[in-house]
N, CA, C and O of each residue as an XYZ file, in Angstrom:
344
protein
N     -37.451    -10.478      8.706
C     -36.434     -9.755      8.624
C     -36.074     -8.787      8.171
O     -35.568     -9.244      7.147
N     -35.934     -7.819      8.120
C     -36.113     -6.348      7.635
C     -35.177     -5.945      6.538
O     -33.988     -5.737      6.778
N     -35.588     -5.853      5.575
C     -34.100     -5.949      4.416
C     -33.918     -4.421      4.035
O     -33.356     -4.149      2.974
N     -34.423     -3.320      4.950
C     -34.183     -2.181      5.031
C     -32.898     -1.961      5.762
O     -31.843     -1.444      5.396
N     -33.288     -2.515      6.939
C     -32.123     -2.519      7.951
C     -30.797     -3.185      7.348
O     -29.642     -2.839      7.595
N     -31.176     -4.113      6.589
C     -30.021     -4.762      6.467
C     -29.270     -3.807      4.830
O     -28.370     -4.315      4.161
N     -29.538     -3.221      4.689
C     -29.230     -2.161      3.142
C     -28.864     -1.093      3.783
O     -27.766     -0.716      3.374
N     -29.385     -0.292      4.787
C     -29.161      0.927      4.804
C     -28.505      1.157      6.063
O     -27.981      2.254      6.259
N     -28.459      0.046      7.149
C     -27.615     -0.401      8.064
C     -25.938     -1.305      8.160
O     -24.760     -0.999      8.346
N     -26.540     -2.226      7.968
C     -25.699     -3.621      7.868
C     -24.423     -3.610      7.211
O     -23.308     -3.734      7.717
N     -24.795     -3.419      5.838
C     -24.245     -3.487      4.752
C     -23.575     -1.768      4.124
O     -22.991     -1.633      3.049
N     -23.817     -0.805      4.968
C     -23.645      0.862      4.681
C     -22.512      1.048      5.559
O     -22.723      1.302      6.745
N     -21.630      0.976      5.225
C     -20.396      1.679      5.407
C     -20.386      3.193      6.403
O     -19.884      3.525      7.477
N     -21.209      3.818      5.398
C     -21.332      5.247      6.002
C     -22.032      5.372      6.846
O     -22.055      6.508      7.318
N     -22.928      4.358      7.467
C     -24.262      4.725      8.427
C     -23.294      4.925      9.455
O     -22.471      4.015      9.557
N     -23.143      6.230     10.529
C     -22.627      6.440     11.729
C     -22.565      5.523     12.763
O     -21.958      5.802     13.797
N     -23.111      4.483     12.609
C     -23.236      3.523     13.870
C     -22.910      2.065     13.525
O     -22.885      1.131     14.326
N     -22.652      2.012     12.139
C     -22.055      1.224     11.719
C     -21.295      0.312     12.427
O     -21.648     -0.813     12.781
N     -19.934      1.009     12.669
C     -19.220      0.322     13.620
C     -18.156     -0.697     12.600
O     -17.704     -1.582     13.326
N     -17.881     -0.770     11.846
C     -16.713     -1.528     10.936
C     -17.982     -2.973     10.293
O     -17.473     -3.691      9.432
N     -19.026     -3.228     10.570
C     -20.367     -3.968     10.410
C     -20.182     -4.382      8.383
O     -20.127     -5.493      7.856
N     -20.138     -3.151      7.794
C     -20.004     -3.462      6.390
C     -18.879     -4.022      6.115
O     -18.936     -5.055      5.448
N     -17.762     -3.598      6.473
C     -16.781     -3.741      5.911
C     -16.120     -5.200      6.178
O     -15.206     -5.771      5.582
N     -16.869     -5.574      7.230
C     -16.864     -7.392      7.730
C     -17.497     -8.172      6.771
O     -16.940     -9.224      6.457
N     -18.526     -7.878      6.254
C     -19.867     -8.586      5.473
C     -19.014     -8.603      4.100
O     -18.657     -9.529      3.373
N     -18.801     -6.967      4.030
C     -18.339     -7.144      2.332
C     -16.845     -7.490      2.396
O     -16.224     -6.462      2.128
N     -16.347     -8.103      2.542
C     -15.050     -9.014      2.683
C     -15.322    -10.306      2.501
O     -14.869    -11.081      1.658
N     -16.238    -10.510      3.512
C     -16.675    -11.947      2.749
C     -18.271    -12.262      1.746
O     -19.128    -13.145      1.742
N     -18.063    -11.177      1.095
C     -18.116    -11.933      0.120
C     -20.197    -11.025     -0.531
O     -20.628    -10.898     -1.677
N     -20.728    -10.719      0.531
C     -22.082    -10.028      0.624
C     -22.623     -9.083     -0.032
O     -22.077     -9.219     -1.127
N     -23.163     -8.411     -0.104
C     -23.516     -7.141     -0.814
C     -25.080     -6.704     -0.705
O     -25.943     -7.370     -0.134
N     -25.279     -5.471     -1.352
C     -26.694     -5.023     -1.427
C     -26.976     -5.581     -2.452
O     -27.979     -6.261     -2.238
N     -26.600     -5.689     -3.611
C     -27.122     -5.854     -4.938
C     -27.547     -7.399     -5.149
O     -28.289     -7.821     -6.036
N     -26.551     -8.572     -3.561
C     -27.451     -9.758     -3.791
C     -27.473    -10.015     -2.297
O     -26.906    -10.890     -1.643
N     -28.328     -8.960     -1.902
C     -28.916     -9.129     -0.508
C     -29.683    -10.164     -0.105
O     -30.022    -10.326      1.067
N     -30.063    -11.080     -1.253
C     -30.885    -12.030     -0.852
C     -29.992    -13.752     -0.021
O     -30.373    -14.763      0.569
N     -28.718    -13.167     -0.482
C     -27.612    -13.944     -0.715
C     -27.551    -14.122      1.238
O     -27.723    -15.097      1.970
N     -27.268    -12.864      1.477
C     -27.316    -12.704      2.881
C     -28.251    -12.714      3.989
O     -27.862    -12.620      5.154
N     -29.412    -12.818      3.681
C     -30.492    -12.671      4.101
C     -30.886    -14.432      4.321
O     -31.513    -14.665      5.354
N     -30.659    -15.280      3.697
C     -30.569    -16.705      3.549
C     -29.709    -17.291      4.691
O     -30.026    -18.048      5.609
N     -28.023    -16.477      4.226
C     -27.087    -17.169      5.134
C     -27.522    -16.948      6.987
O     -27.419    -17.730      7.933
N     -27.992    -15.613      6.901
C     -28.576    -15.226      8.580
C     -29.317    -16.182      8.770
O     -29.133    -16.592      9.916
N     -30.249    -16.901      8.115
C     -31.758    -17.369      8.536
C     -31.539    -18.959      8.895
O     -32.084    -19.695      9.718
N     -30.225    -19.226      7.655
C     -29.061    -20.639      7.997
C     -28.624    -20.615      9.360
O     -28.705    -21.519     10.192
N     -28.083    -19.304      9.498
C     -27.267    -19.392     11.189
C     -27.815    -19.373     12.216
O     -27.467    -20.066     13.172
N     -29.097    -18.312     12.223
C     -30.356    -18.400     13.361
C     -31.011    -20.043     13.845
O     -31.207    -20.559     14.945
N     -31.218    -20.521     12.408
C     -31.654    -21.916     13.023
C     -30.650    -22.913     13.314
O     -30.938    -23.853     14.055
N     -29.548    -22.806     12.826
C     -28.486    -23.590     13.508
C     -27.471    -23.534     14.348
O     -26.627    -24.277     14.850
N     -27.836    -22.326     14.351
C     -26.668    -21.797     15.651
C     -26.724    -22.355     17.125
O     -27.379    -23.390     17.247
N     -26.157    -21.852     18.240
C     -26.210    -21.949     19.341
C     -26.799    -20.787     20.047
O     -26.508    -19.614     19.816
N     -27.632    -21.197     20.907
C     -28.313    -19.520     21.570
C     -27.367    -19.608     22.656
O     -27.203    -20.653     23.286
N     -26.582    -18.269     22.952
C     -25.603    -18.379     23.903
C     -26.644    -17.343     25.066
O     -26.412    -17.627     26.241
N     -27.323    -16.634     24.941
C     -27.838    -15.809     25.999
C     -29.434    -15.200     25.072
O     -29.781    -15.076     23.898
N     -30.048    -14.949     26.476
C     -31.716    -14.133     26.172
C     -31.555    -13.037     26.692
O     -30.522    -12.997     27.359
N     -32.350    -11.769     26.676
C     -32.816    -10.598     27.395
C     -33.921    -10.101     26.969
O     -34.137     -9.656     25.842
N     -34.750    -10.176     27.994
C     -35.952     -9.395     27.765
C     -35.913     -8.076     27.679
O     -35.240     -7.520     28.547
N     -36.506     -7.315     26.780
C     -36.573     -5.981     26.722
C     -38.202     -5.591     26.704
O     -39.241     -6.247     26.628
N     -37.905     -4.334     26.801
C     -39.738     -3.878     26.663
C     -40.280     -3.845     25.100
O     -41.413     -3.449     24.830
N     -39.364     -4.296     24.126
C     -40.040     -4.689     22.705
C     -40.565     -6.063     22.834
O     -41.649     -6.481     22.427
N     -39.502     -6.794     23.552
C     -39.631     -8.492     23.156
C     -38.548     -8.998     24.237
O     -38.366     -8.654     25.405
N     -37.755    -10.145     23.241
C     -36.993    -11.003     23.800
C     -35.758    -10.896     22.578
O     -35.943    -11.003     21.366
N     -34.542    -10.668     23.234
C     -33.332    -10.774     22.059
C     -32.614    -12.521     22.513
O     -32.697    -13.198     23.538
N     -31.950    -12.734     21.212
C     -31.300    -14.086     21.297
C     -29.881    -13.353     20.807
O     -29.581    -12.525     19.947
N     -29.240    -14.047     21.736
C     -27.679    -13.962     21.119
C     -27.538    -15.358     20.416
O     -27.938    -16.318     21.074
N     -26.907    -15.656     18.884
C     -26.823    -17.062     18.486
C     -25.445    -16.960     17.992
O     -25.073    -16.052     17.249
N     -24.727    -17.868     18.398
C     -23.355    -18.219     17.773
C     -23.096    -19.330     17.049
O     -23.815    -20.278     17.363
N     -22.330    -19.535     16.203
C     -21.886    -20.362     15.281
C     -21.313    -20.096     13.793
O     -20.598    -19.098     13.705
N     -21.422    -20.487     13.174
C     -20.798    -20.562     11.671
C     -21.992    -19.996     10.784
O     -23.164    -20.107     11.143
N     -21.561    -19.310      9.465
C     -22.273    -18.850      8.689
C     -21.776    -19.271      7.282
O     -20.549    -19.272      7.182
N     -22.483    -19.637      6.152
C     -22.021    -19.638      5.025
C     -22.105    -18.426      4.280
O     -23.144    -17.770      4.203
N     -20.700    -18.021      3.559
C     -20.143    -16.951      3.611
C     -20.149    -17.102      1.453
O     -19.784    -18.110      0.847
N     -20.460    -16.311      1.052
C     -19.948    -16.414     -0.773
C     -18.212    -16.334     -1.017
O     -17.694    -16.692     -2.075
N     -17.589    -15.907     -0.079
C     -16.224    -16.014     -0.121
C     -15.859    -17.145      0.292
O     -14.637    -17.004      0.244
N     -16.056    -18.283      0.707
C     -16.293    -19.520      1.077
C     -15.114    -19.317      2.358
O     -14.716    -20.476      2.471
N     -14.503    -18.671      3.162
C     -13.669    -18.387      4.172
C     -14.670    -18.930      5.466
O     -15.843    -18.558      5.458
N     -14.293    -19.610      6.314
C     -14.931    -20.519      7.426
C     -15.090    -19.080      8.114
O     -14.234    -18.264      7.773
N     -15.862    -18.733      8.846
C     -15.961    -17.509      9.229
C     -17.839    -18.121     10.541
O     -18.834    -18.812     10.326
N     -17.326    -17.340     11.708
C     -18.193    -17.609     13.039
C     -18.452    -16.378     13.173
O     -17.692    -15.421     13.028
N     -20.018    -16.406     13.579
C     -20.244    -15.078     14.184
C     -21.367    -14.938     15.350
O     -22.051    -15.901     15.695
N     -21.465    -13.898     15.809
C     -22.238    -13.908     16.924
C     -24.046    -12.712     16.269
O     -24.215    -11.571     15.838
N     -24.632    -13.492     16.478
C     -26.031    -12.539     16.048
C     -26.982    -12.069     17.032
O     -26.899    -12.691     18.091
N     -27.732    -11.293     17.008
C     -28.470    -10.804     18.234
C     -29.675    -10.460     16.940
O     -29.613     -9.738     15.945
N     -30.566    -11.190     17.397
C     -32.216    -11.571     16.990
C     -33.505    -10.742     18.108
O     -33.432    -11.097     19.285
N     -34.153    -10.135     17.905
C     -35.004     -9.443     18.567
C     -36.530    -10.155     17.902
O     -36.877     -9.963     16.737
N     -37.214    -10.877     18.761
C     -38.485    -11.536     18.455
C     -39.209    -10.651     19.402
O     -38.787    -10.433     20.538
N     -40.722     -9.948     18.741
C     -41.449     -9.133     19.477
C     -42.338    -10.040     19.980
O     -43.226     -9.672     20.748
């Protein structure tokens, strides 16, 4: 998992292509200051979620994974994450 991508894109509300993702994660208690908490939650989600679909790309295979994720705020949260395996 690319820590830099999480810091500069996923948790960065100023990134022009973020589209509200940072606000979503911040409202659930995630922050750059405690980045490892988000990494652990995403990895757990990937291992325990349901694969909803796959797609071949020139770089590798994209997996869409759906299911609950553990968040610091404690609010029940379901997400759809996309993972690329090269």
